[in-house]
Structures are given as structure tokens and as C-alpha cells.
C-alpha positions in Angstrom: -13.2 -5.6 -0.1 -15.9 -3.2 1.0 -15.2 -0.5 3.4 -16.6 -0.9 6.9 -19.4 1.4 8.0 -16.9 3.0 10.4 -14.2 3.7 7.8 -14.6 7.1 6.1 -14.1 7.3 2.4 -11.2 9.6 2.9 -9.3 7.2 5.2 -5.9 6.4 3.8 -5.0 3.0 2.4 -1.8 1.4 1.2 -1.9 -1.1 -1.7 0.9 -3.3 -2.9 1.8 -5.6 -5.8 4.9 -7.0 -7.3 6.0 -7.2 -10.9 8.9 -8.7 -12.8 10.6 -5.6 -14.2 11.3 -2.0 -13.4 9.5 -1.0 -16.6 6.3 -2.9 -15.6 6.5 -1.2 -12.2 6.8 2.2 -13.7 3.9 1.5 -16.1 1.6 0.6 -13.2 2.7 3.6 -11.1 2.2 6.1 -14.0 -1.2 4.6 -14.9 -2.5 4.7 -11.3 -1.3 8.3 -10.6 -2.6 9.5 -14.0 -6.0 7.9 -13.3 -6.0 9.5 -9.8 -6.3 6.1 -8.2 -3.1 6.8 -6.2 -1.5 10.0 -5.0 2.0 8.5 -5.0 3.6 5.2 -5.9 6.9 3.9 -4.6 9.0 1.2 -6.5 11.6 -0.9 -4.8 13.8 -3.7 -6.1 13.3 -6.9 -4.0 14.1 -10.6 -4.1 11.2 -13.0 -3.9 11.1 -16.7 -3.0 7.8 -18.4 -3.7 6.2 -21.7 -4.8 4.5 -21.6 -8.2 3.1 -24.7 -10.0 4.9 -27.1 -7.8 8.3 -25.4 -8.0 10.2 -23.2 -5.5 11.5 -20.2 -7.4 13.7 -17.3 -6.5 13.6 -14.2 -8.6 14.2 -10.5 -8.7 11.0 -8.5 -8.5 9.9 -4.9 -8.0 7.5 -4.0 -5.2 5.0 -1.4 -6.1 3.4 0.5 -3.1 0.5 2.7 -3.8 -0.7 5.5 -1.4 -4.5 5.8 -1.9 -7.8 6.2 0.0 -10.5 3.8 1.0 -12.7 5.4 -1.7 -10.2 4.8 -4.4 -9.1 1.3 -3.3 -11.8 -0.7 -5.0 -11.2 1.0 -8.4 -7.4 0.7 -7.9 -7.7 -3.0 -7.2 -9.8 -3.6 -10.3 -7.5 -1.6 -12.5 -4.4 -3.3 -11.2 -6.0 -6.7 -11.9 -6.7 -5.6 -15.5 -3.3 -4.0 -16.1 -1.1 -6.6 -14.3 1.3 -8.7 -16.4 1.1 -11.7 -14.0 -1.3 -14.6 -14.4 -2.1 -14.5 -10.6 -0.9 -11.2 -9.2 -0.6 -10.5 -5.5 -2.7 -7.3 -5.1 -3.3 -6.5 -1.5 -4.5 -3.4 0.4 -4.8 -2.3 4.0 -6.0 0.7 5.9 -3.5 3.0 7.6 -4.0 3.5 11.3 -2.6 7.0 11.3 -0.9 9.6 9.1 0.3 13.2 9.3 -2.8 15.2 8.7 -1.3 17.4 6.0 -0.1 14.2 4.2 -3.5 12.6 4.5 -5.2 15.7 3.1 -2.7 15.7 0.1 -3.5 12.0 -0.7 -7.2 12.8 -0.5 -6.9 15.7 -2.9 -4.7 13.8 -5.3 -7.1 10.8 -5.5 -10.2 12.9 -6.0 -11.1 13.5 -9.7 -11.5 17.2 -10.5 -15.1 18.4 -10.6 -16.7 18.6 -14.0 -16.9 22.2 -15.2 -20.3 23.8 -14.8 -22.4 24.0 -18.0 -22.4 27.3 -19.7 
């Protein structure tokens, strides 16, 4: 989803997916933070009821919530689609209307790759 012309690249976003195990959730969280695609990731155990291939299923899942920016969201979405263990993962993202300014600055800093060193 492209950013709107009104949305600054530093605007905060939340992204979310679900996976079938705590280990899978931790792997996605670690990979996203290591790649600077998210500043923080929260993992929660949940119960999901859904229809899949004509059956109604109910299973334990883990919700994975990523704190990111509008600038990082497209790359995070692409990476999650590549890393995800599900055949058809729910990968959703939405802009935040407001945040504590100091928190917003921290998310921005943590999702900005460090500058390349100047050549010698």
C-alpha cells in the first residue's frame, strides 16, 4: 500500500500478523528488529476461529505486532510475506493517529538504517 502524499515517511505504523507457534513469532520478531524494519515487536498468545478450505477451525496462534514507520512498512510487508510460514498469511498494517512524541522519535531512529561510513 503506497503512502498518501499527506503522510510523512516518519509517520508511525503498526503491522500485525499471526503464526502457529511462539518460536515462529520470535523468529519473525527478531528478524524484523535486526533488519531495522521494526523498532519493537510484541508477541501475544491468542485463540483464533477461522474458515479455511471449507472448514471452520479453532486453534491457538500467536499475534505478532510490529511498531514501525510508513517508510519501513512496504519493506516489512514484503519481508513478512517471504519469511512467513503460512500459505496465506494475514499481514496487515495501519497508520497511527497519534503517539507520544518521544516514542515516535525512538521508533523513527530504530527503523532508520545507520548511515554508511564516509570513504577514507
